[in-house]
C-alpha positions in Angstrom: 1.3 -36.8 -7.3 0.0 -35.1 -10.4 -3.4 -34.6 -8.7 -1.8 -33.1 -5.6 0.2 -30.6 -7.7 -2.9 -29.5 -9.6 -4.8 -29.0 -6.4 -2.1 -26.8 -5.1 -2.2 -24.7 -8.2 -6.0 -24.3 -8.0 -5.5 -22.6 -4.6 -4.1 -19.5 -6.3 -6.2 -16.4 -7.0 -5.4 -13.2 -8.9 -6.5 -10.0 -7.1 -6.9 -6.9 -9.3 -7.1 -3.5 -7.6 -8.2 -1.0 -10.3 -7.5 2.7 -9.7 -7.7 5.7 -11.9 -3.9 6.0 -12.2 -2.6 2.5 -11.4 -3.6 -1.1 -11.5 -2.2 -3.1 -8.7 -2.4 -6.9 -8.9 -1.1 -9.9 -7.2 -1.1 -13.7 -7.1 -2.6 -14.7 -3.7 -2.9 -18.0 -1.9 -5.8 -19.3 0.2 -4.3 -17.8 3.3 -4.4 -14.3 1.8 -0.6 -14.2 1.3 0.7 -12.5 -1.8 3.2 -14.7 -3.7 3.8 -12.3 -6.6 2.6 -8.7 -7.3 3.1 -5.8 -9.6 1.8 -2.4 -10.7 0.8 -1.2 -14.1 -0.5 2.2 -15.4 -4.2 2.3 -15.9 -3.9 4.5 -19.0 -7.4 6.0 -18.4 -6.2 9.3 -19.7 -6.3 7.8 -23.3 -10.1 7.9 -23.0 -10.8 4.3 -24.2 -12.0 1.6 -21.9 -10.6 -1.2 -24.1 -7.1 0.2 -23.3 -7.8 -0.1 -19.6 -9.2 -3.6 -20.0 -6.1 -4.6 -22.0 -3.9 -3.2 -19.2 -5.8 -5.3 -16.7 -5.2 -8.4 -18.9 -1.6 -7.6 -19.1 -1.4 -7.6 -15.4 -3.1 -11.0 -15.1 -0.9 -12.5 -17.8 2.3 -11.1 -16.2 1.3 -12.7 -12.9 0.5 -16.1 -14.4 3.7 -16.3 -16.4 3.8 -19.8 -17.8 0.9 -21.0 -15.6 -2.2 -22.0 -17.7 -5.2 -19.9 -16.7 -7.2 -22.9 -15.6 -4.7 -23.3 -12.8 -6.4 -20.4 -11.0 -9.2 -20.7 -8.5 -10.5 -17.4 -9.9 -10.0 -13.7 -10.4 -11.2 -11.0 -8.0 -11.6 -7.4 -9.2 -12.1 -4.3 -7.0 -13.2 -1.3 -9.2 -14.5 2.2 -8.6 -18.2 2.6 -9.3 -21.4 0.7 -8.7 -21.4 -3.1 -9.4 -24.3 -5.4 -9.7 -24.5 -9.1 -8.8 -23.5 -10.1 -12.4 -20.2 -8.2 -12.3 -21.5 -5.3 -14.4 -20.1 -1.9 -13.5 -21.9 1.5 -13.5 -21.0 5.1 -12.9 -17.3 4.7 -12.2 -15.5 8.0 -11.9 -12.1 8.6 -13.5 -12.4 5.7 -15.9 -13.4 6.1 -19.5 -16.9 4.8 -20.5 -16.9 2.6 -17.4 -20.7 2.4 -17.4 -22.9 -0.6 -18.1 -19.7 -2.6 -18.5 -19.9 -6.4 -18.2 -16.4 -6.6 -16.6 -16.9 -9.9 -15.0 -18.1 -11.6 -18.2 -15.2 -10.2 -20.2 -12.6 -11.8 -17.8 -14.6 -15.0 -17.5 -14.6 -15.4 -21.3 -10.9 -14.6 -21.5 -9.6 -16.8 -18.7 -12.3 -19.4 -18.2 -12.3 -19.1 -14.4 -14.7 -17.7 -11.9 -14.5 -13.9 -11.7 -15.9 -11.8 -8.9 -16.2 -8.0 -9.4 -17.0 -5.6 -6.5 -16.9 -1.9 -5.7 -13.4 -1.2 -4.4 -14.5 -0.1 -0.9 -16.9 -3.1 -0.5 -14.0 -5.2 -1.7 -11.7 -3.7 1.0 -14.5 -4.3 3.6 -14.6 -8.0 2.7 -10.8 -8.2 2.7 -10.5 -6.7 6.2 -13.3 -9.0 7.4 -11.7 -12.1 6.0 -8.0 -11.5 6.5 -7.5 -8.1 8.2 -8.5 -6.2 11.3 -12.1 -7.5 11.1 -11.1 -11.2 11.3 -13.1 -13.0 13.9 -16.0 -10.5 13.9 -19.5 -11.2 12.8 -20.9 -7.8 12.0 -18.4 -5.1 10.9 -18.4 -1.6 9.5 -15.4 -0.5 7.5 -14.5 2.9 6.3 -11.5 4.4 4.4 -10.6 8.0 5.0 -8.7 10.0 2.4 -9.8 12.3 -0.4 -13.3 11.1 0.6 -15.0 8.6 2.9 -15.8 5.2 1.5 -17.5 2.5 3.5 -18.9 -1.0 3.5 -20.8 -3.2 6.0 -20.7 -6.9 6.8 -23.8 -8.2 8.6 -23.7 -11.6 10.3 -20.9 -12.7 8.0 -22.4 -11.4 4.8 -21.5 -8.4 2.7 -24.4 -5.9 2.6 -25.2 -5.1 -1.0 -28.7 -3.6 -1.0 -31.6 -3.6 -3.4 -29.6 -2.7 -6.5 -26.3 -4.1 -5.1 -24.9 -0.6 -4.3 -24.8 -0.4 -0.5 -23.2 1.3 1.4 -22.4 4.8 0.4 -21.5 5.8 3.9 -19.6 8.9 2.9 -22.9 10.5 1.9 -24.7 10.2 5.1 -25.9 13.6 6.3 -24.6 14.7 9.7 -25.6 18.4 9.4 -28.6 19.3 7.1 -27.5 22.9 7.3 -24.0 21.9 6.2 -22.0 22.5 3.0 -23.1 21.1 -0.3 -21.5 17.9 -1.4 -20.5 16.8 -4.9 -23.2 14.1 -4.6 -25.9 16.8 -4.5 -26.7 16.3 -0.8 -26.0 18.7 2.1 -23.8 18.2 5.1 -22.4 14.7 4.2 -19.9 13.3 6.6 -17.3 13.3 3.8 -17.5 17.1 3.7 -16.2 17.3 7.3 -13.6 14.5 7.5 -12.0 14.3 4.0 -8.4 15.4 3.4 -9.4 18.8 2.1 -11.8 19.5 4.9 -9.2 18.7 7.5 -6.6 21.0 5.8 -9.2 23.7 5.5 -9.6 23.8 9.3 -5.9 24.6 9.6 -5.7 27.2 6.8 -8.8 29.1 8.1 -7.3 29.1 11.7 -4.0 30.4 10.4 -5.7 33.1 8.3 -7.6 34.2 11.5 -4.2 34.7 13.3 -3.8 31.5 15.3 -0.3 30.7 16.2 0.7 27.1 15.3 3.7 25.0 14.4 1.9 24.3 11.1 3.3 27.6 9.8 6.9 26.5 10.1 6.2 22.9 9.1 4.6 24.1 5.9 7.5 26.5 5.1 5.2 29.5 5.6 2.8 28.3 2.9 -0.5 27.1 4.3 -1.4 25.6 0.9 1.3 22.9 1.6 -0.3 21.8 4.8 -1.2 18.1 4.9 -2.9 15.8 7.5 0.5 14.3 8.1 1.9 17.7 9.1 -1.1 18.2 11.4 -0.2 14.9 13.1 3.4 15.9 13.4 2.3 19.2 15.0 0.1 17.3 17.4 3.0 15.1 18.5 4.9 18.3 19.2 2.2 19.6 21.5 0.5 22.0 19.1 -2.8 23.2 20.4 -4.4 23.9 17.0 -3.5 20.5 15.7 -5.1 18.9 18.8 -8.3 20.9 18.3 -8.4 19.8 14.6 -8.1 16.1 15.4 -10.6 16.5 18.2 -13.1 18.1 15.9 -12.6 15.5 13.2 -13.0 12.7 15.8 -16.2 14.3 17.0 -17.7 14.4 13.6 -16.8 10.8 13.0 -17.9 9.9 16.4 -21.5 11.2 15.9 -21.5 9.5 12.5 -20.6 6.2 14.1 -23.2 6.7 16.8 -25.8 6.3 14.1 -24.1 3.3 12.5 -23.6 1.6 15.8 -27.3 2.0 16.7 -28.4 0.8 13.2 -26.0 -2.2 12.6 -24.9 -3.2 16.2 -21.4 -4.1 14.9 -18.9 -5.8 17.1 -16.0 -4.3 15.1 -15.5 -0.9 13.3 -12.4 -0.9 11.0 -11.0 2.5 10.0 -8.4 2.7 7.2 -7.0 5.1 4.7 -4.3 7.9 5.1 -6.3 10.0 7.5 -6.6 7.0 9.9 -2.8 7.3 10.5 -3.6 10.2 12.8 -4.0 7.4 15.3 -4.6 8.1 19.0 -6.2 11.5 19.0 -8.7 10.5 16.3 -9.6 7.0 17.7 -9.7 8.3 21.3 -12.3 11.0 20.4 -14.4 8.6 18.3 -14.6 6.1 21.1 -15.5 8.8 23.6 -18.4 10.2 21.5 -19.8 6.7 20.8 -19.5 5.7 24.4 -21.4 8.8 25.5 -24.1 9.0 22.8 -24.8 5.6 21.3 -27.2 3.2 23.0 -25.3 1.8 26.0 -25.6 -1.9 25.3 -24.6 -1.4 21.7 -21.6 0.9 22.4 -20.3 -1.5 25.0 -20.0 -4.3 22.4 -18.1 -2.5 19.6 -14.4 -2.1 19.1 -12.8 0.6 16.9 -9.6 -0.6 15.3 -7.2 0.6 12.5 -7.3 -1.4 9.3 -4.9 -4.3 9.2 -3.9 -5.1 5.6 -1.5 -2.2 4.9 -0.2 -1.3 1.5 -1.5 -4.4 -0.1 -5.1 -3.9 1.0 -6.5 -3.6 -2.6 -4.8 -6.7 -3.9 -5.6 -9.0 -0.9 -9.2 -7.7 -0.7 -9.9 -8.3 -4.4 -8.6 -11.9 -4.0 -10.7 -12.3 -0.9 -13.8 -11.8 -3.1 -13.0 -15.2 -4.6 -11.4 -16.9 -1.5 -14.2 -16.0 0.8 -17.1 -16.2 -1.7 -18.2 -12.7 -0.5 -21.6 -14.0 0.5 -24.1 -11.1 0.2 -27.3 -9.9 1.8 
């Protein structure tokens, strides 16, 4: 009986989703179900990485309660930045001194359990593959659409990491070499066409040129208050400009995916993030462009689906790094 109880406890994993503002964490079972969760401020604004690490440990300790740390099967951490195969983090934006940081080793030494650290979007990719909308696929591309475009790739059941474990920066694939400069230093990155600000900019420019649209009233007459959510609402009410915006965004993403479909031959493409909530007009145009322009055999085998893990994506995905071993190429 004692052995059985211990085995049950060993099935639990802590998933840590590290953001610039908040740390979201949960205690997750082998089926990817959250048993307990919470949210803590990251405190990155204090400018000291030890404060952030302490907050992460506070999250883990709060979830464990009276459970001894060895009761865990492991800890998974999704973090901004580049991550090598030893759990060392490099070049993480919005986190203080989060460079050349042996994050995995720090948590292994503290809790004496296996620790897996991964770039946050790669983590989400693995989570969607294991427990979300990518479940049952073999080769999958996953992107998140919001303030930028993040992405990850699973090839034949393995997470694509690359030569220096930093694949895949899909948001910085050029779709127009005459296009606008990107913060990464490149020109015409897909992120510059489909990010939140780029979508809103389409609307504000159209209004400034004199276009009539429901977005004027929805924003209270202040174009600076326009959001993608408002554009979706205007679309649902039959607004022509809103329809044109989503068609253009879907076209940009469609040609972006034409390249990815031809390269990776995925059977599933998972699209998440706030922008993906646009739904039908976005997905419909993506599918149309890929069907028309990707290689026929490859486009016929791929499905485009919305992400499936919802508001707990980061927690479940971080836990999945341990639960599914996140085998890598």
